[in-house]
C-alpha positions as CSV (number, residue, x, y, z in Angstrom):
1,M,9.6,-24.3,-22.5
2,D,10.8,-24.3,-26.1
3,K,12.7,-21.0,-26.7
4,H,11.1,-20.7,-30.2
5,S,7.5,-21.3,-29.1
6,E,5.2,-18.3,-29.0
7,V,4.2,-17.1,-25.6
8,L,2.3,-14.2,-24.0
9,A,3.9,-12.4,-21.1
10,F,2.0,-11.4,-18.0
11,W,3.8,-8.6,-16.1
12,F,3.0,-8.6,-12.4
13,R,3.2,-5.2,-10.7
14,R,0.7,-4.2,-8.0
15,D,-1.3,-7.4,-8.3
16,L,0.9,-10.0,-6.7
17,R,-1.6,-12.9,-6.7
18,L,-2.7,-15.7,-9.0
19,D,-6.4,-15.7,-8.1
20,D,-9.0,-13.1,-9.1
21,N,-6.4,-11.1,-11.2
22,A,-8.0,-9.3,-14.2
23,G,-5.1,-9.0,-16.5
24,L,-3.8,-12.5,-15.7
25,Y,-7.2,-13.9,-16.3
26,H,-7.4,-12.4,-19.8
27,A,-3.9,-13.6,-20.6
28,L,-4.6,-17.2,-19.4
29,K,-8.0,-17.3,-21.1
30,S,-6.5,-16.5,-24.5
31,G,-5.3,-20.1,-24.7
32,S,-1.6,-19.3,-25.4
33,P,1.2,-20.2,-23.0
34,V,1.6,-17.5,-20.4
35,L,5.1,-16.5,-19.2
36,P,4.8,-14.8,-15.7
37,V,7.2,-11.9,-15.3
38,F,8.1,-9.6,-12.4
39,I,10.5,-6.7,-12.8
40,F,12.3,-5.2,-9.8
41,D,12.4,-1.7,-11.2
42,K,15.9,-0.3,-10.9
43,E,14.6,3.2,-11.4
44,I,12.3,3.0,-8.4
45,L,14.7,1.0,-6.2
46,D,17.7,3.2,-6.8
47,K,15.7,6.2,-5.3
48,L,14.9,4.4,-2.0
49,E,17.0,5.9,0.9
50,D,16.9,2.9,3.2
51,K,18.7,-0.3,2.1
52,D,16.7,-2.3,4.5
53,D,13.4,-0.9,3.1
54,A,10.8,-3.3,4.4
55,R,8.6,-2.9,1.4
56,V,11.3,-4.4,-0.8
57,T,11.6,-7.3,1.5
58,F,7.8,-7.8,1.4
59,I,7.7,-7.7,-2.4
60,Y,10.7,-10.1,-2.6
61,Q,9.1,-12.6,-0.2
62,T,5.7,-12.3,-2.0
63,A,7.4,-12.9,-5.4
64,E,9.2,-16.0,-3.9
65,A,5.8,-17.3,-2.7
66,L,4.3,-16.6,-6.1
67,N,7.1,-18.5,-7.7
68,K,6.5,-21.5,-5.4
69,E,2.8,-21.4,-6.2
70,L,3.6,-21.3,-10.0
71,Q,5.9,-24.3,-9.6
72,Q,3.0,-26.3,-8.4
73,H,1.6,-25.8,-11.8
74,G,4.8,-26.7,-13.7
75,S,5.7,-23.0,-14.3
76,S,8.0,-20.4,-12.7
77,L,8.1,-16.6,-12.2
78,L,10.8,-14.9,-14.3
79,I,12.2,-12.2,-11.9
80,V,14.3,-9.5,-13.4
81,Y,16.2,-6.6,-11.8
82,D,16.5,-3.9,-14.4
83,K,15.0,-0.7,-15.8
84,P,11.7,-1.8,-17.4
85,E,12.6,-0.8,-21.0
86,H,16.0,-2.6,-20.8
87,A,14.2,-5.6,-19.2
88,W,11.7,-5.9,-22.0
89,N,14.4,-5.4,-24.7
90,K,16.1,-8.4,-23.3
91,L,13.0,-10.5,-22.7
92,I,11.7,-10.1,-26.2
93,K,15.1,-11.2,-27.5
94,E,15.3,-14.3,-25.3
95,H,11.6,-15.4,-25.6
96,N,9.2,-15.4,-28.5
97,I,6.8,-13.0,-26.8
98,T,3.8,-12.1,-29.0
99,A,1.9,-9.9,-26.5
100,V,2.3,-8.4,-23.0
101,Y,-0.6,-8.3,-20.5
102,T,-0.7,-6.4,-17.3
103,N,-3.0,-4.3,-15.1
104,H,-3.4,-0.6,-15.0
105,D,-1.3,1.5,-12.7
106,Y,-2.5,5.0,-11.9
107,E,0.4,6.9,-10.4
108,P,1.9,9.7,-12.6
109,N,5.4,8.0,-13.0
110,A,3.8,4.6,-13.6
111,K,1.7,6.1,-16.4
112,V,4.7,7.6,-18.1
113,R,6.6,4.3,-17.8
114,D,3.7,2.4,-19.3
115,E,3.3,4.8,-22.2
116,A,7.1,4.3,-22.9
117,I,6.8,0.5,-22.7
118,A,3.7,0.5,-24.9
119,A,5.5,2.6,-27.5
120,Y,8.6,0.4,-27.4
121,L,6.6,-2.8,-27.8
122,K,4.6,-1.3,-30.6
123,K,7.8,-0.9,-32.6
124,H,8.3,-4.6,-32.4
125,E,4.6,-5.2,-33.3
126,I,3.9,-6.6,-29.8
127,P,0.5,-5.5,-28.3
128,F,0.5,-4.1,-24.7
129,N,-2.9,-5.1,-23.2
130,T,-3.8,-3.5,-19.8
131,Y,-6.8,-4.1,-17.6
132,K,-8.6,-2.6,-14.5
133,D,-7.8,-4.6,-11.4
134,Q,-6.9,-2.6,-8.3
135,V,-10.1,-0.6,-8.1
136,I,-13.8,-1.1,-8.8
137,F,-14.2,2.2,-10.7
138,E,-11.4,4.1,-12.3
139,R,-10.7,7.3,-14.3
140,D,-13.9,8.5,-15.8
141,E,-16.2,5.7,-14.6
142,V,-17.7,7.8,-11.7
143,I,-18.1,11.4,-12.9
144,K,-20.7,14.1,-12.7
145,D,-23.6,14.3,-15.1
146,D,-21.8,17.0,-17.0
147,G,-18.8,14.8,-17.6
148,K,-16.5,16.5,-15.1
149,P,-14.7,14.7,-12.2
150,Y,-16.1,15.0,-8.7
151,T,-14.0,17.1,-6.3
152,V,-16.2,16.4,-3.2
153,Y,-16.3,13.0,-1.7
154,T,-20.0,12.6,-0.6
155,P,-21.6,13.0,-4.1
156,Y,-18.8,10.8,-5.6
157,M,-19.6,8.2,-3.0
158,R,-23.3,8.3,-3.8
159,K,-22.7,7.9,-7.5
160,W,-20.1,5.1,-6.7
161,Y,-22.8,3.1,-4.9
162,Q,-25.4,3.8,-7.6
163,K,-23.1,2.3,-10.2
164,L,-22.1,-0.7,-8.2
165,T,-23.6,-4.0,-9.4
166,P,-22.9,-7.7,-8.4
167,L,-21.0,-8.0,-11.7
168,H,-18.4,-5.5,-10.6
169,L,-17.6,-7.7,-7.6
170,K,-17.5,-11.0,-9.4
171,A,-14.1,-12.8,-9.0
172,Y,-12.2,-13.7,-12.1
173,P,-12.0,-17.5,-12.3
174,N,-8.3,-17.7,-13.0
175,K,-7.9,-21.3,-11.6
176,K,-9.8,-22.7,-14.6
177,Y,-7.0,-21.7,-16.9
178,F,-3.8,-22.4,-14.8
179,K,-3.0,-25.1,-17.2
180,N,-2.0,-22.3,-19.7
181,F,1.0,-21.2,-17.7
182,C,4.2,-21.8,-19.5
183,Q,5.7,-25.1,-18.5
184,T,9.3,-24.3,-17.6
185,K,12.1,-25.1,-15.2
186,A,12.6,-22.7,-12.3
187,F,14.3,-19.4,-13.2
188,N,17.1,-18.1,-11.1
189,I,16.0,-15.3,-8.7
190,P,18.4,-12.4,-8.1
191,S,19.1,-12.0,-4.4
192,L,18.2,-8.9,-2.3
193,N,22.0,-8.3,-1.9
194,Q,22.5,-8.3,-5.6
195,M,19.9,-5.6,-5.9
196,G,21.7,-3.6,-3.2
197,F,19.3,-4.3,-0.3
198,E,19.3,-6.1,3.0
199,K,16.5,-8.2,4.4
200,S,14.3,-6.2,6.8
201,N,13.3,-7.7,10.1
202,R,9.9,-6.0,10.1
203,K,6.8,-8.0,10.8
204,F,4.2,-7.8,8.1
205,P,0.5,-7.9,8.8
206,T,-1.4,-10.9,7.6
207,I,-4.6,-10.8,5.5
208,H,-6.8,-11.0,8.6
209,Y,-9.6,-8.5,8.4
210,K,-13.0,-10.2,8.6
211,K,-13.4,-10.2,12.4
212,L,-12.0,-6.7,12.7
213,I,-14.5,-5.1,10.4
214,L,-17.4,-6.2,12.5
215,D,-16.5,-3.6,15.2
216,Y,-14.6,-1.2,12.9
217,A,-17.0,1.8,13.3
218,E,-16.8,1.6,17.1
219,K,-13.1,0.9,17.5
220,R,-11.3,2.5,14.6
221,D,-10.4,5.8,16.3
222,F,-8.7,4.4,19.3
223,P,-5.0,3.7,18.6
224,A,-4.4,1.4,21.7
225,I,-7.1,-1.0,20.4
226,K,-6.5,-3.4,17.5
227,G,-9.6,-1.9,15.7
228,T,-8.3,-1.4,12.2
229,T,-7.5,-4.1,9.6
230,H,-3.9,-3.2,8.5
231,I,-5.0,-4.3,5.0
232,G,-3.4,-1.3,3.3
233,L,-0.1,-3.1,2.6
234,H,-1.9,-5.9,0.9
235,L,-4.1,-3.6,-1.1
236,R,-1.0,-1.6,-2.2
237,F,0.8,-4.6,-3.7
238,G,-2.3,-6.5,-4.7
239,T,-1.9,-9.6,-2.5
240,V,-5.6,-9.3,-1.9
241,S,-8.4,-8.5,-4.4
242,I,-10.4,-5.3,-3.9
243,R,-13.4,-7.3,-5.1
244,E,-13.1,-9.7,-2.3
245,L,-12.8,-7.0,0.3
246,I,-16.0,-5.2,-0.9
247,R,-17.9,-8.5,-1.2
248,T,-17.0,-9.2,2.5
249,A,-17.9,-5.7,3.6
250,N,-21.3,-6.0,1.9
251,A,-21.8,-9.5,3.5
252,F,-21.1,-8.0,6.9
253,K,-23.1,-4.9,6.2
254,E,-20.1,-2.8,7.4
255,K,-20.6,0.5,5.7
256,T,-18.0,2.5,7.6
257,W,-15.1,0.3,6.5
258,L,-16.5,0.1,2.9
259,N,-16.6,3.9,2.8
260,E,-12.9,3.9,3.5
261,L,-12.3,1.8,0.4
262,V,-14.4,4.3,-1.6
263,W,-12.3,7.1,-0.2
264,R,-9.3,5.2,-1.7
265,E,-10.9,5.2,-5.1
266,F,-11.9,8.8,-4.8
267,Y,-8.3,9.8,-4.2
268,M,-7.1,7.7,-7.1
269,M,-9.6,9.4,-9.4
270,I,-8.4,12.8,-8.2
271,L,-4.8,11.9,-8.8
272,H,-5.7,10.7,-12.3
273,H,-7.6,13.8,-13.2
274,F,-5.3,16.2,-11.3
275,P,-1.8,14.7,-11.5
276,K,-0.2,18.0,-10.4
277,T,-1.6,17.4,-6.9
278,A,1.1,14.9,-6.3
279,D,3.3,17.9,-5.4
280,H,1.1,21.0,-5.8
281,A,-1.9,22.1,-3.7
282,F,-5.2,21.1,-5.2
283,R,-6.3,24.6,-4.3
284,P,-3.6,26.7,-5.9
285,E,-4.0,29.6,-3.4
286,Y,-2.6,27.3,-0.7
287,D,0.8,27.3,-2.5
288,R,1.0,30.9,-1.4
289,I,1.4,30.0,2.2
290,K,4.6,31.2,3.8
291,W,5.8,28.1,5.5
292,V,8.3,28.4,8.4
293,N,10.0,25.1,7.5
294,D,12.2,24.9,10.7
295,E,14.5,22.0,10.0
296,K,15.2,21.3,13.7
297,Q,11.5,21.2,14.5
298,F,11.0,18.9,11.5
299,E,13.7,16.6,12.8
300,A,12.0,16.6,16.2
301,W,8.7,15.7,14.5
302,C,10.4,12.9,12.5
303,N,12.0,11.4,15.6
304,G,8.9,11.7,17.9
305,Q,10.5,14.2,20.2
306,T,8.1,17.1,20.0
307,G,6.9,17.1,23.6
308,F,3.3,16.3,22.4
309,P,2.8,12.6,23.4
310,L,0.2,11.6,20.8
311,V,2.3,13.1,18.0
312,D,5.5,11.5,19.4
313,A,3.8,8.1,19.9
314,G,2.5,8.1,16.3
315,M,5.9,9.0,14.8
316,R,7.7,6.4,16.9
317,E,5.1,3.8,15.9
318,L,5.8,4.7,12.3
319,N,9.6,4.6,12.6
320,T,9.5,1.3,14.4
321,T,6.8,-0.7,12.5
322,G,6.2,1.1,9.2
323,Y,2.6,1.7,10.3
324,M,0.7,4.5,12.0
325,H,-2.8,4.4,13.3
326,N,-5.3,6.3,11.0
327,R,-6.5,8.8,13.6
328,V,-2.9,9.5,14.7
329,R,-1.9,10.1,11.0
330,M,-4.4,13.0,10.9
331,V,-3.1,14.4,14.2
332,T,0.6,14.2,13.3
333,A,-0.1,15.7,9.8
334,S,-2.1,18.6,11.3
335,F,0.6,19.2,13.9
336,L,3.3,19.4,11.2
337,S,1.5,21.6,8.7
338,K,-0.5,23.8,11.1
339,D,1.2,23.9,14.5
340,L,4.8,23.9,13.1
341,L,3.9,25.6,9.7
342,I,6.0,23.1,7.9
343,D,5.1,22.4,4.2
344,W,2.9,19.4,4.0
345,R,5.1,18.0,1.2
346,W,7.9,17.5,3.7
347,G,5.6,15.2,5.8
348,E,4.2,13.5,2.7
349,R,7.7,12.6,1.6
350,Y,8.6,11.3,5.1
351,F,5.5,9.1,5.1
352,A,6.3,7.9,1.6
353,R,9.7,6.8,2.9
354,K,8.4,5.0,6.0
355,L,4.9,3.7,5.5
356,L,4.6,0.0,4.5
357,D,1.2,0.8,3.0
358,Y,2.3,3.9,1.2
359,E,-0.1,4.7,-1.7
360,M,0.6,8.0,-3.4
361,A,-3.1,8.9,-4.1
362,S,-4.2,8.3,-0.5
363,N,-1.1,9.7,1.1
364,V,-1.2,12.9,-0.9
365,G,-4.9,13.1,-0.4
366,G,-4.6,12.7,3.3
367,W,-1.8,15.2,3.7
368,Q,-3.6,17.8,1.7
369,W,-6.8,17.1,3.6
370,S,-5.0,17.8,6.9
371,A,-3.3,20.9,5.5
372,G,-6.6,22.2,4.1
373,S,-5.1,22.5,0.6
374,G,-6.8,19.4,-0.9
375,T,-10.0,18.5,-2.5
376,D,-12.9,18.3,0.0
377,A,-10.3,19.0,2.7
378,A,-10.8,20.0,6.4
379,P,-11.2,23.8,6.5
380,Y,-7.9,25.6,7.2
381,F,-9.2,26.8,10.6
382,R,-9.8,23.2,11.8
383,I,-6.6,22.6,13.8
384,F,-6.3,19.5,15.9
385,N,-5.3,20.1,19.5
386,P,-3.0,17.2,20.2
387,D,-3.7,17.2,23.9
388,S,-7.5,17.2,23.4
389,Q,-7.2,14.3,20.9
390,L,-5.1,12.4,23.4
391,K,-7.8,12.8,26.1
392,K,-10.5,11.7,23.7
393,F,-8.9,8.8,22.0
394,D,-6.3,7.4,24.5
395,P,-7.8,8.4,27.8
396,E,-6.0,5.6,29.7
397,L,-2.7,6.5,28.0
398,E,-2.3,2.9,26.8
399,Y,-0.9,3.9,23.4
400,I,1.3,6.5,25.0
401,K,2.7,4.1,27.6
402,K,3.7,1.7,24.7
403,W,5.5,4.2,22.5
404,V,6.4,7.0,24.9
405,P,7.2,5.3,28.2
406,E,9.3,8.2,29.5
407,Y,6.1,10.4,29.5
408,A,5.5,9.1,33.0
409,D,8.6,10.9,34.1
410,F,8.4,14.6,33.2
411,S,12.1,15.0,33.9
412,K,12.9,12.7,31.0
413,Y,10.3,13.7,28.5
414,P,11.1,16.7,26.3
415,K,9.2,19.9,26.8
416,P,6.8,20.9,24.0
417,I,8.8,22.5,21.1
418,I,5.9,25.0,20.5
419,D,3.0,26.4,22.4
420,H,-0.2,25.1,20.8
421,T,-2.2,28.3,21.4
422,F,0.6,30.5,19.9
423,A,0.9,28.0,17.0
424,R,-2.8,28.0,16.3
425,D,-3.0,31.8,16.1
426,R,0.1,31.9,13.9
427,C,-1.3,29.4,11.5
428,L,-4.7,31.2,11.2
429,K,-2.8,34.4,10.4
430,A,-0.5,32.8,7.8
431,F,-3.3,31.0,6.1
432,K,-5.6,34.0,6.1
433,E,-2.8,36.1,4.6
434,A,-2.2,33.6,1.8
435,L,-5.8,33.0,1.0
436,S,-6.8,36.7,0.9
437,K,-4.3,37.6,-1.9
């Protein structure tokens, strides 16, 4: 690649794939040489507590795979470890970049970052072109007839389906334009160690979901069964296209699984319209709750040592694998916020640290649903009984035997850190008191 030749830059973020990638399609179709760029954002990485954070390893390995794929087309992925504004300052000095293309990111910090980058590039008369890619409908595309955002899922879902057309699910034909990637020698890739991280030994789920969604409705609630797709990690980092997933769900006529994808977009829409909900209750009156916030009980919950086997199994699964079964996520969240009366934000932050598939909108939405403080949430008086949930969804104790083997010997398993009946009464009293003010 001639240093002086004009190029467009495509900035990979949450869209780590070459196929069916909206922003990349528009960059390639323009006809100008496209320089692929990925930035390991120092501002994000420096805040991570675990230096073997598996998500960093997953991104790194995915970026390496992308680079190999690009090399088959005579190109290479330019990988930078820096703060985004510093990175672009250096990139536009070293390369004759005439425009930057990327896909939308909806999280509050990402929106602030993109506004700053757009303003910086504008000073240099470089357009910043962004596109919708990680969702089917975004922002104001599914709203009420009066122009206001939905705050209840079911009517949102109905409007979502009404608006859906085959055109929304059509894949972008990127392959037709791969010849427009910059022809360049391989760029040097900074190592994980240079970025202050170690390689994680976690196993990552593959993109293997088609057979699983056939029985999803019947099997999804039982944690001992492999009944869910584990596609969340790939959706989070865009190694799979949302359009492909929804086309597949439609082809298999699997509405239950498809509705979960619609929930994801609902929560993204909520976070866009109500960004304060990232760390404030959607229903402000819930911020009046007097949380107990017992640090020892929180530590027991984090470590899977509460004496409630389903809660403990879920937390141990999370700590060991970076994943927790969906049903169990609800039980553990309800237990923390209602049985222990610990602020849901403590749990949300812990999940943010540990979950491979962490997605702010869905995680915040799920935690506020469990705590009763969110949009279209479970009513505050709905309090999961961990023992009843265990009998219903793991009757043979298969999940428990895997993650809490000492449960079979009552002398080795910790006694419950709280009495559920007492906890339930205390929760109802605390919530009623806060909501009646």
